[in-house]
C-alpha positions as CSV (number, residue, x, y, z in Angstrom):
1,X,0.0,-0.1,0.0
2,X,1.3,3.5,-0.9
3,X,2.2,5.3,2.1
4,X,0.1,8.5,2.7
5,X,1.4,11.9,2.1
6,X,2.5,14.4,4.7
7,X,-0.7,16.6,4.0
8,X,-3.0,13.6,4.4
9,X,-1.3,12.6,7.7
10,X,-1.6,16.3,8.9
11,X,-5.2,16.3,8.1
12,X,-5.9,13.0,10.0
13,X,-4.0,14.4,12.9
14,X,-6.1,17.4,13.1
15,X,-9.3,15.5,12.7
16,X,-8.2,13.3,15.7
17,X,-7.2,16.2,17.7
18,X,-10.7,17.9,17.4
19,X,-12.4,14.5,18.2
20,X,-10.3,14.4,21.5
21,X,-10.9,18.1,22.1
22,X,-14.8,17.6,21.7
23,X,-14.8,14.4,23.8
24,X,-12.8,16.1,26.7
25,X,-14.7,19.4,26.6
26,X,-17.2,18.7,29.5
27,X,-14.4,17.3,31.7
28,X,-13.8,20.1,33.9
29,X,-10.9,18.7,35.8
30,X,-8.8,17.4,32.9
31,X,-9.9,19.3,29.8
32,X,-7.6,22.3,30.3
33,X,-4.5,20.1,30.7
34,X,-5.3,17.8,27.7
35,X,-5.9,20.9,25.5
36,X,-2.4,22.3,26.3
37,X,-0.7,19.0,26.2
38,X,-2.0,17.8,22.6
39,X,-0.5,20.8,20.6
40,X,2.7,20.2,22.1
41,X,2.8,16.5,21.2
42,X,1.6,17.2,17.7
43,X,4.4,19.8,17.3
44,X,7.0,17.3,18.2
45,X,5.6,14.5,16.0
46,X,5.0,16.5,12.9
47,X,7.8,19.2,13.5
48,X,5.1,21.9,12.6
49,X,5.0,25.3,14.1
50,X,1.4,25.5,13.3
51,X,0.6,23.6,16.4
52,X,2.6,26.0,18.5
53,X,0.4,28.8,17.2
54,X,-2.7,26.7,18.1
55,X,-1.1,26.3,21.6
56,X,-0.7,29.9,22.1
57,X,-4.3,30.8,21.0
58,X,-5.7,28.1,23.4
59,X,-3.6,29.4,26.3
60,X,-4.8,33.0,25.7
61,X,-8.4,31.8,25.5
62,X,-8.0,29.8,28.8
63,X,-6.7,32.9,30.5
64,X,-9.5,35.2,29.2
65,X,-12.3,32.6,30.3
66,X,-10.6,31.9,33.7
67,X,-10.0,28.1,33.4
68,X,-6.4,28.6,34.5
69,X,-4.9,30.9,37.0
70,X,-2.0,33.2,36.0
71,X,-0.3,35.7,38.5
72,X,-3.3,35.7,40.7
73,X,-5.8,36.2,38.0
74,X,-8.7,33.8,38.4
75,X,-11.9,32.8,36.8
76,X,-14.1,34.8,39.1
77,X,-12.7,38.0,37.8
78,X,-13.8,37.4,34.3
79,X,-17.0,35.2,34.8
80,X,-19.1,33.4,37.1
81,X,-17.1,30.6,38.7
82,X,-18.1,27.0,37.7
83,X,-19.4,25.0,40.2
84,X,-16.8,22.2,41.1
85,X,-17.3,19.2,43.4
86,X,-21.1,20.0,43.5
87,X,-23.8,17.6,44.4
88,X,-27.5,18.0,44.0
89,X,-30.3,16.4,46.0
90,X,-34.0,17.1,46.1
91,X,-34.3,20.7,47.1
92,X,-30.6,21.2,47.8
93,X,-27.4,22.1,46.0
94,X,-24.1,21.4,47.9
95,X,-20.8,22.9,46.9
96,X,-17.4,23.2,48.5
97,X,-18.1,26.5,50.1
98,X,-21.9,26.5,50.8
99,X,-25.2,24.9,50.5
100,X,-28.4,26.3,48.9
101,X,-32.0,25.1,49.1
102,X,-34.2,25.8,46.1
103,X,-38.0,26.4,46.7
104,X,-40.4,26.6,43.8
105,X,-43.7,28.7,44.3
106,X,-46.5,26.6,43.0
107,X,-49.5,28.9,43.3
108,X,-50.7,32.4,44.6
109,X,-54.4,31.8,44.8
110,X,-55.5,35.4,44.9
111,X,-54.5,38.7,43.5
112,X,-54.1,42.3,44.7
113,X,-57.7,43.2,43.4
114,X,-59.1,40.7,46.1
115,X,-57.6,42.6,48.8
116,X,-58.1,46.1,50.3
117,X,-55.3,48.6,50.3
118,X,-54.5,48.1,54.0
119,X,-54.5,44.1,53.8
120,X,-52.3,44.3,50.5
121,X,-49.7,46.3,52.3
122,X,-49.8,44.0,55.3
123,X,-49.4,40.8,53.1
124,X,-46.4,42.5,51.2
125,X,-44.6,43.3,54.4
126,X,-45.5,39.8,55.7
127,X,-43.9,38.2,52.6
128,X,-40.7,40.1,53.0
129,X,-40.4,39.3,56.7
130,X,-41.0,35.6,55.8
131,X,-38.0,35.7,53.3
132,X,-35.8,37.7,55.9
133,X,-33.9,34.4,57.0
134,X,-30.3,33.4,56.9
135,X,-27.6,35.5,55.3
136,X,-28.9,35.7,51.7
137,X,-32.0,34.7,49.9
138,X,-32.3,35.2,46.0
139,X,-35.7,35.7,44.3
140,X,-35.7,34.4,40.7
141,X,-38.8,35.0,38.5
142,X,-38.2,33.3,35.1
143,X,-41.0,34.2,32.5
144,X,-41.5,33.7,28.8
145,X,-44.5,35.3,27.1
146,X,-46.8,32.9,25.2
147,X,-48.9,33.4,22.0
148,X,-52.0,35.2,23.0
149,X,-54.2,33.9,20.2
150,X,-53.2,30.2,20.6
151,X,-53.6,30.5,24.5
152,X,-57.1,32.1,24.1
153,X,-58.1,29.4,21.6
154,X,-56.9,26.7,24.0
155,X,-58.9,28.2,26.8
156,X,-61.9,28.7,24.6
157,X,-61.9,24.8,23.4
158,X,-61.5,23.7,27.1
159,X,-64.5,25.7,28.1
160,X,-66.5,24.3,25.2
161,X,-65.6,20.8,26.2
162,X,-66.4,21.5,29.8
163,X,-69.8,23.2,28.8
164,X,-70.8,19.8,27.0
165,X,-69.8,17.8,30.1
166,X,-71.8,20.1,32.4
167,X,-74.8,20.0,30.0
168,X,-74.7,16.2,30.0
169,X,-74.1,15.9,33.8
170,X,-75.3,19.2,35.7
171,X,-74.1,17.7,39.0
172,X,-70.4,17.6,37.9
173,X,-69.2,20.3,40.4
174,X,-65.7,19.8,39.3
175,X,-66.3,20.7,35.8
176,X,-68.2,23.6,36.8
177,X,-65.5,24.9,38.9
178,X,-62.9,24.5,36.2
179,X,-65.1,26.3,33.8
180,X,-65.5,29.2,36.1
181,X,-61.7,29.3,36.6
182,X,-61.0,29.3,32.7
183,X,-63.6,32.1,32.3
184,X,-61.9,34.2,34.9
185,X,-58.6,33.8,32.7
186,X,-60.5,35.1,29.7
187,X,-61.7,38.1,31.7
188,X,-58.0,38.9,32.7
189,X,-57.1,38.8,29.0
190,X,-60.1,41.2,28.3
191,X,-58.7,43.5,31.2
192,X,-55.4,43.7,29.1
193,X,-53.2,41.1,31.0
194,X,-50.9,39.1,28.7
195,X,-50.4,35.5,29.8
196,X,-47.0,33.9,30.1
197,X,-45.3,30.8,31.3
198,X,-43.2,31.2,34.5
199,X,-41.3,29.8,37.2
200,X,-40.8,31.6,40.6
201,X,-37.9,30.3,42.7
202,X,-36.5,31.2,46.2
203,X,-32.8,30.4,46.7
204,X,-31.9,30.3,50.5
205,X,-28.1,30.3,51.2
206,X,-26.7,28.4,54.2
207,X,-23.3,27.4,55.4
208,X,-24.3,23.6,55.3
209,X,-26.8,21.4,53.9
210,X,-28.6,21.1,57.1
211,X,-28.8,24.8,57.6
212,X,-30.1,25.6,54.1
213,X,-32.6,22.9,54.3
214,X,-33.8,24.1,57.6
215,X,-34.0,27.7,56.4
216,X,-36.1,26.5,53.3
217,X,-38.5,24.7,55.5
218,X,-39.0,27.9,57.5
219,X,-39.8,29.9,54.3
220,X,-42.2,27.3,53.2
221,X,-44.2,27.4,56.4
222,X,-44.1,31.2,56.2
223,X,-45.5,31.1,52.7
224,X,-48.2,28.8,53.7
225,X,-49.3,31.1,56.4
226,X,-49.9,33.8,53.5
227,X,-51.8,31.2,51.5
228,X,-49.0,30.7,49.0
229,X,-48.1,27.1,48.0
230,X,-44.6,26.1,47.6
231,X,-42.3,23.0,47.5
232,X,-38.7,22.0,47.3
233,X,-37.4,21.9,43.7
234,X,-36.4,18.5,42.3
235,X,-33.0,17.6,41.0
236,X,-33.9,18.3,37.4
237,X,-35.4,21.6,38.2
238,X,-32.2,22.8,40.1
239,X,-30.1,21.9,37.1
240,X,-32.3,23.8,34.8
241,X,-32.3,26.8,37.0
242,X,-28.5,26.8,37.2
243,X,-28.3,26.5,33.5
244,X,-30.9,29.0,32.9
245,X,-32.9,26.4,30.7
246,X,-36.5,27.3,29.7
247,X,-37.9,23.8,29.8
248,X,-39.2,24.0,33.1
249,X,-41.3,26.9,32.6
250,X,-44.7,25.0,32.5
251,X,-46.9,27.0,34.6
252,X,-49.1,29.7,33.0
253,X,-50.3,32.9,34.7
254,X,-50.9,36.6,34.6
255,X,-49.1,39.6,36.1
256,X,-51.8,40.2,38.8
257,X,-51.5,36.5,40.0
258,X,-48.0,37.0,41.6
259,X,-48.2,40.1,43.6
260,X,-46.0,39.4,46.5
261,X,-42.7,39.0,44.8
262,X,-42.6,42.6,43.4
263,X,-41.2,45.5,45.6
264,X,-44.1,47.5,44.8
265,X,-48.0,46.8,44.6
266,X,-49.5,46.8,41.2
267,X,-50.7,50.3,40.3
268,X,-54.4,50.3,39.8
269,X,-54.8,52.4,36.7
270,X,-56.4,51.4,33.3
271,X,-54.6,50.8,30.2
272,X,-52.7,54.0,29.1
273,X,-54.2,53.7,25.5
274,X,-57.6,54.6,26.9
275,X,-56.7,57.9,28.5
276,X,-53.4,59.1,27.0
277,X,-55.0,61.0,24.1
278,X,-58.3,62.2,22.7
279,X,-60.9,64.4,24.5
280,X,-59.5,66.1,27.6
281,X,-61.4,64.9,30.7
282,X,-59.4,66.6,33.5
283,X,-56.6,66.1,35.9
284,X,-55.8,62.8,37.7
285,X,-56.1,63.9,41.2
286,X,-53.6,61.3,42.4
287,X,-50.7,61.8,40.1
288,X,-51.5,65.3,38.7
289,X,-51.4,64.1,35.1
290,X,-53.8,64.9,32.2
291,X,-56.6,62.4,31.5
292,X,-58.1,62.0,28.1
293,X,-60.9,60.0,26.5
294,X,-59.7,58.0,23.5
295,X,-63.1,58.0,21.6
296,X,-61.9,56.4,18.6
297,X,-59.7,53.7,20.3
298,X,-62.5,52.6,22.7
299,X,-64.7,49.6,22.0
300,X,-67.7,51.8,22.6
301,X,-67.7,55.5,22.0
302,X,-70.3,56.4,24.5
303,X,-70.2,58.2,27.9
304,X,-72.5,58.3,30.9
305,X,-72.3,60.8,33.8
306,X,-74.0,60.0,37.0
307,X,-74.2,62.7,39.7
308,X,-76.6,64.9,41.9
309,X,-77.8,68.4,41.1
310,X,-75.0,70.9,41.4
311,X,-72.2,68.2,40.8
312,X,-71.1,69.8,37.5
313,X,-72.7,67.3,35.0
314,X,-74.0,70.0,32.5
315,X,-70.7,71.9,32.6
316,X,-68.8,68.6,32.0
317,X,-71.1,67.6,29.0
318,X,-70.9,71.1,27.4
319,X,-67.0,71.1,27.5
320,X,-66.9,67.5,26.0
321,X,-69.2,68.4,23.3
322,X,-67.2,71.5,22.3
323,X,-64.0,69.6,22.4
324,X,-65.3,66.8,20.2
325,X,-66.5,69.4,17.8
326,X,-63.0,71.1,17.4
327,X,-61.1,67.8,17.6
328,X,-63.1,65.7,15.2
329,X,-64.8,68.3,13.0
330,X,-68.4,66.6,13.3
331,X,-71.8,67.8,14.1
332,X,-72.4,68.1,17.8
333,X,-76.2,68.0,19.0
334,X,-77.0,69.4,22.5
335,X,-80.7,68.5,23.6
336,X,-81.5,71.7,25.8
337,X,-84.7,71.3,27.9
338,X,-83.9,73.9,30.6
339,X,-82.2,76.6,28.4
340,X,-78.9,76.3,30.4
341,X,-76.9,74.9,27.6
342,X,-77.8,77.7,25.2
343,X,-77.2,80.4,27.7
344,X,-73.7,79.0,28.7
345,X,-72.7,78.7,25.1
346,X,-73.5,82.3,24.5
347,X,-71.8,83.2,27.7
348,X,-68.5,81.5,26.6
349,X,-68.7,83.0,23.2
350,X,-69.1,79.8,20.9
351,X,-71.0,79.9,17.6
352,X,-73.8,77.4,17.5
353,X,-77.0,76.7,15.5
354,X,-80.4,76.6,17.2
355,X,-82.9,73.9,15.9
356,X,-86.5,74.7,16.9
357,X,-88.9,71.8,16.5
358,X,-91.8,74.2,16.1
359,X,-90.3,75.7,13.0
360,X,-88.5,72.5,11.6
361,X,-90.4,69.3,10.7
362,X,-89.5,65.9,12.3
363,X,-90.7,64.5,9.1
364,X,-91.3,61.0,10.6
365,X,-93.9,59.8,8.2
366,X,-92.0,60.6,5.0
367,X,-88.5,60.2,6.1
368,X,-86.1,58.8,3.3
369,X,-83.9,57.3,5.9
370,X,-86.4,54.7,7.1
371,X,-87.3,52.1,4.6
372,X,-91.1,51.6,3.9
373,X,-91.0,47.9,4.9
374,X,-90.0,48.8,8.3
375,X,-91.5,52.2,8.9
376,X,-94.7,51.0,10.6
377,X,-92.6,49.2,13.2
378,X,-90.3,52.1,13.6
379,X,-93.1,54.6,14.1
380,X,-95.1,52.3,16.4
381,X,-92.0,51.8,18.7
382,X,-91.2,55.6,18.7
383,X,-94.8,56.7,19.4
384,X,-95.5,53.8,21.8
385,X,-92.5,54.4,23.9
386,X,-92.8,58.1,24.3
387,X,-96.5,58.3,24.8
388,X,-96.6,55.3,26.9
389,X,-99.1,53.4,25.0
390,X,-100.4,50.1,26.3
391,X,-100.1,46.9,24.1
392,X,-103.5,47.0,22.7
393,X,-103.0,50.6,21.6
394,X,-99.7,49.9,20.0
395,X,-101.1,47.0,18.1
396,X,-103.8,49.1,16.7
397,X,-101.4,51.8,15.9
398,X,-99.1,49.4,14.0
399,X,-101.9,47.9,12.0
400,X,-103.2,51.3,10.9
401,X,-99.7,52.5,10.1
402,X,-99.1,49.4,8.0
403,X,-102.2,50.1,5.9
404,X,-101.2,53.7,5.5
405,X,-97.6,53.1,4.3
406,X,-98.7,50.4,2.1
407,X,-101.0,52.8,0.2
408,X,-100.1,53.1,-3.5
409,X,-101.0,56.7,-3.6
410,X,-98.3,58.8,-1.9
411,X,-100.5,61.7,-1.5
412,X,-102.7,59.6,0.8
413,X,-99.7,58.9,3.2
414,X,-100.3,61.7,5.8
415,X,-101.3,62.0,9.4
416,X,-104.7,63.4,8.4
417,X,-105.4,60.2,6.5
418,X,-104.4,58.1,9.5
419,X,-106.9,60.1,11.7
420,X,-109.6,59.0,9.2
421,X,-108.9,55.4,10.0
422,X,-111.9,54.1,12.0
423,X,-109.8,52.2,14.6
424,X,-107.8,55.4,15.3
425,X,-110.7,57.8,15.3
426,X,-112.8,55.7,17.7
427,X,-110.1,55.8,20.3
428,X,-109.6,59.1,21.9
429,X,-106.2,58.4,23.3
430,X,-104.8,57.4,19.9
431,X,-106.5,60.4,18.1
432,X,-105.0,62.7,20.7
433,X,-101.6,61.4,20.1
434,X,-101.7,61.7,16.3
435,X,-102.9,65.3,16.7
436,X,-100.0,66.1,18.8
437,X,-97.6,64.6,16.5
438,X,-99.1,66.7,13.6
439,X,-97.8,69.7,15.3
440,X,-94.1,68.7,14.7
441,X,-94.8,67.5,11.1
442,X,-95.2,71.0,9.6
443,X,-94.1,72.2,6.2
444,X,-90.9,73.6,7.3
445,X,-87.4,72.1,6.4
446,X,-86.7,68.8,7.9
447,X,-85.0,69.0,11.5
448,X,-82.4,66.3,10.6
449,X,-81.3,68.1,7.5
450,X,-80.9,71.3,9.3
451,X,-78.0,69.9,11.3
452,X,-74.7,71.4,10.3
453,X,-71.0,70.3,10.8
454,X,-70.6,72.3,14.2
455,X,-72.4,72.8,17.5
456,X,-76.2,72.4,17.3
457,X,-78.8,73.0,20.0
458,X,-82.1,71.3,20.0
459,X,-84.3,74.0,21.8
460,X,-86.9,72.1,23.9
461,X,-87.4,75.0,26.3
462,X,-90.8,76.0,24.7
463,X,-92.0,72.4,25.3
464,X,-93.3,72.7,28.9
465,X,-94.8,69.1,29.0
466,X,-92.4,66.2,29.7
467,X,-94.1,63.9,27.3
468,X,-93.6,66.5,24.4
469,X,-89.9,66.8,25.2
470,X,-89.4,63.2,25.4
471,X,-91.3,62.7,22.1
472,X,-89.0,65.2,20.2
473,X,-85.7,64.0,21.8
474,X,-86.6,60.2,21.3
475,X,-87.9,60.8,17.7
476,X,-84.9,62.8,16.7
477,X,-82.4,60.5,18.1
478,X,-84.2,57.7,16.3
479,X,-84.2,59.4,12.9
480,X,-80.5,60.2,13.4
481,X,-79.7,56.6,14.1
482,X,-81.7,55.4,11.0
483,X,-79.7,58.0,8.9
484,X,-76.2,57.0,10.1
485,X,-76.9,53.3,10.4
486,X,-77.2,53.1,6.5
487,X,-73.4,52.9,6.4
488,X,-70.9,51.4,8.7
489,X,-67.1,51.8,9.7
490,X,-66.6,55.2,8.5
491,X,-65.2,56.6,11.7
492,X,-66.8,59.0,14.3
493,X,-69.4,61.1,12.4
494,X,-71.8,62.8,15.0
495,X,-72.1,63.0,18.8
496,X,-75.4,63.4,20.6
497,X,-75.4,65.1,24.0
498,X,-78.4,64.6,26.4
499,X,-78.4,66.2,29.7
500,X,-81.6,64.5,31.2
501,X,-81.0,60.8,30.2
502,X,-84.3,59.6,32.1
503,X,-86.3,61.6,29.4
504,X,-85.3,59.0,26.7
505,X,-84.3,55.9,28.8
506,X,-86.9,55.3,31.6
507,X,-89.7,53.9,29.3
508,X,-87.7,51.8,26.9
509,X,-88.5,48.1,26.7
510,X,-86.3,45.3,25.4
511,X,-83.3,47.7,25.0
512,X,-85.2,49.9,22.5
513,X,-83.6,52.2,19.9
514,X,-81.4,54.0,22.5
515,X,-80.2,50.7,23.9
516,X,-79.5,49.4,20.5
517,X,-77.6,52.6,19.7
518,X,-75.5,52.2,22.7
519,X,-74.6,48.8,21.8
520,X,-74.1,49.3,18.1
521,X,-73.6,53.0,17.6
522,X,-69.8,52.8,17.3
523,X,-70.0,50.9,14.0
524,X,-72.2,53.7,12.6
525,X,-70.1,56.5,13.8
526,X,-72.4,57.8,16.6
527,X,-71.2,58.8,20.0
528,X,-73.8,59.3,22.8
529,X,-73.0,61.4,25.8
530,X,-75.7,61.4,28.5
531,X,-76.1,62.5,32.1
532,X,-78.6,61.6,34.9
533,X,-79.0,62.1,38.6
534,X,-79.2,58.6,39.7
535,X,-79.0,55.1,38.2
536,X,-82.7,54.4,38.7
537,X,-83.3,56.9,35.8
538,X,-81.9,54.3,33.4
539,X,-85.0,52.2,33.7
540,X,-85.3,48.4,33.2
541,X,-82.1,47.9,31.2
542,X,-79.7,49.5,33.8
543,X,-77.1,46.8,33.5
544,X,-77.3,46.8,29.6
545,X,-76.6,50.5,29.6
546,X,-73.9,50.4,32.5
547,X,-72.0,47.6,30.9
548,X,-71.8,49.1,27.3
549,X,-71.0,52.7,28.0
550,X,-67.3,53.2,26.9
551,X,-66.8,55.7,29.9
552,X,-68.7,56.0,33.2
553,X,-68.3,59.1,35.3
554,X,-69.4,59.0,38.7
555,X,-69.4,62.7,40.0
556,X,-69.2,63.8,43.6
557,X,-71.8,62.4,45.9
558,X,-71.8,62.4,49.7
559,X,-73.9,59.4,50.0
560,X,-71.7,56.4,51.0
561,X,-74.5,53.9,49.9
562,X,-74.1,55.3,46.4
563,X,-70.4,54.4,46.4
564,X,-70.8,51.0,48.2
565,X,-74.0,49.9,46.6
566,X,-73.9,51.1,43.1
567,X,-70.3,52.2,42.1
568,X,-68.6,49.1,43.4
569,X,-70.7,47.0,41.0
570,X,-69.0,48.6,38.0
571,X,-65.6,49.6,39.2
572,X,-62.9,48.6,41.7
573,X,-62.9,50.9,44.7
574,X,-61.8,50.4,48.2
575,X,-63.5,50.9,51.5
576,X,-60.8,53.3,52.5
577,X,-61.3,55.3,49.3
578,X,-65.1,55.8,50.2
579,X,-64.5,56.7,53.7
580,X,-61.6,59.1,53.0
581,X,-61.9,60.4,49.6
582,X,-65.0,59.7,47.3
583,X,-67.7,61.1,49.8
584,X,-65.7,64.4,50.1
585,X,-65.3,65.2,46.4
586,X,-65.9,68.8,45.3
587,X,-67.8,70.2,42.1
588,X,-66.4,68.9,39.0
589,X,-64.5,66.0,40.6
590,X,-65.4,62.4,39.6
591,X,-64.4,58.8,39.5
592,X,-63.8,57.7,35.9
593,X,-64.0,54.1,34.7
594,X,-63.2,52.9,31.1
595,X,-65.0,50.0,29.6
596,X,-63.1,46.7,29.8
597,X,-60.9,47.8,32.8
598,X,-62.5,48.2,36.2
599,X,-59.5,50.3,37.6
600,X,-60.9,53.8,37.9
601,X,-59.1,57.2,37.9
602,X,-60.0,60.2,40.1
603,X,-60.4,63.2,37.8
604,X,-60.9,66.8,38.5
605,X,-62.6,68.7,35.7
606,X,-62.4,72.5,35.5
607,X,-65.3,74.6,34.3
608,X,-65.2,76.5,30.9
609,X,-64.4,80.1,31.0
610,X,-64.3,82.4,28.1
611,X,-63.8,79.8,25.3
612,X,-61.3,77.8,27.3
613,X,-60.8,75.4,30.3
614,X,-59.8,77.0,33.5
615,X,-56.5,75.8,34.7
C-alpha cells in the first residue's frame, strides 16, 4: 500500500485532535490540561510550528475565560465561577463553600384586586418578613410570554368541552369549577393582561446542607401562612435553574397573580391607551397628570355621567361636546330642555345653531332614511314608547300605520289620512296622540337636514310638557340613528349630548332604539353622551347601559350607599377610598371608569371660562 502523504497525515491528525478535544470538553478537571498537552505532542511528532500557534491561542483563551490561573488572575474576575465538586439532592445544592435550598412557588391563589389597600400592604410586608432568613435569599422570577391567540383558543376549546360535560351532567361540580376558572382567565385577557409561562424560585443560602434545608422549611411554612403554596425543587429543576434552561417554565399565569414577589404593589390604573390622548377629561387627582378620553380607540364611543344636582354634570357635558366638535370636526347635537346649555354657550362665546322643533319638521312619516318595509314598526316603537301606549293601543297603531304606508297613492300617506282610520278615530287616546304629532310635522325644512357640521342646540325650552320633550328627543335620536346606520365603519361622524337621560331611557323596553344605539352605535359613527342624577333613571335595562358605555363618570356624591352599593358593582374601589376621598369630592370631581378595565381614575374637571378650560 502506498504510504500516505504528509498533507494527508496532517489532516488525519487535526481530525483526531478535534475529536479528542470535543470528547474532553465537558471534563472540567482534565480538559484544560489535555488541550494544552495535545498541541505540544503534535508539534514534536509532525515538526510543524502551526501547532505552537494553536497552543498559544488556546492558552490565551483559557486565561481570558478563567479556566486557568495566571499571576493571581482567576476565573471569578472574568465570569461566574463554575461549580466544582457539587452535588444535587432534592431541594438542595451542595458545593465546596456553601449549600443552597431551592423552593418553587406553586400557586398564589389570589391577586391584589381581591384585597383592600391595608391588607395588601400587610401581606407584602409579611412576605418580606418571611423571606428575611439566613444571610442571603435570592428571588428568581423566570418568565416567557406565550402566543396570546393560541392561548385564548386553547382556553375557549377547554370551556366548550367543559360546557358539554356540564350539560350532560349538571351535578359535575368539578367541571363547573374548572369552567369558572377558565372564564376568569378570559376576563383577565379582556382587562389587558398578557399570559406567560413562568417559574418563581427562592434560593436560600446556608453554610451547610442542614442549615440551608432548615431555612428552606421555615420559608415554606411562612409562605403557607400567607396562602402561598410552595415546595422544594427536584434535581432536574435545580439543574435547569443553574443552566437558565427554559424547559421547566410549564406554569401559565398573569401579572396580577403574583403580587407578593414585587417590591411595589401593582398600580391600579387602566390601560394607558384609553386615557393618554383624545378628548380632555381633566386632571388625575392622584398623579396630577392629564386624563383624556380616546373615543376612537375605545370599543364603545359612549359616555355616561351620574351625579346629583350641582355636581357639574352640565358643565362637563358642554365642554366635552365643544372639544369633540373642534377635535373631530363633526356635528354635535345638544338637547337643551332647560335653556342652560344655550345660555352658557352664549356666555362662553361659542357659535352654534339653534334647531327649533316648532319651525322645523320631524318628518317622521315621509323620512327617506327609514325604509317603507320597516316604517310601521319604527313609528309604532317611537310613538308607543314616548307616549306610553299600552299593548292594545300599540297593536292598533301598528295595523293602521301598516295600511297607511302600504298605500299606493303617496298623497294618501299623511297623518290626516291616519286620523280617518276608524280604529284610530274611535279611540280618543290614539287620536289625541296623532294630533300632537301633527304639530311637529309642519311644512318647514326637515329637522335632521338642518344639522350642520358644528355645534347644534335642539331647543326644547318651549315644550313645557315632559311627554312632548321626550317625544321630540326620542324621535330625533331615532331618526339620526336610522340615517347614520345606512353605512358602517366610517369613523366618528356625529355626537349626541343628552343632559336628562331619564327623558329617553326610563320607558324603553327590550333595549329599545337607544339601547341598540349604545350597543351598536360605534359601527355607525355615533357617539352618545348622557347625564342623569341617579342610576334608577336608566329604567329596566340599567345593567345593559352600564356595561356598554365606554366611559362611566361618577361625580361627587356624599352618599356612602351610592359608592358602596352602586359604584362598586361597576368599578374597583376600596372601602378606605369611600371613607376618606370619594364622599368628600367637590364640584367637577369624579371617578372615571373605562370600559373593559375596572380600575378607575379620580379626575378633577375645571369649568369652561371664556372659550377655554380654567387651569
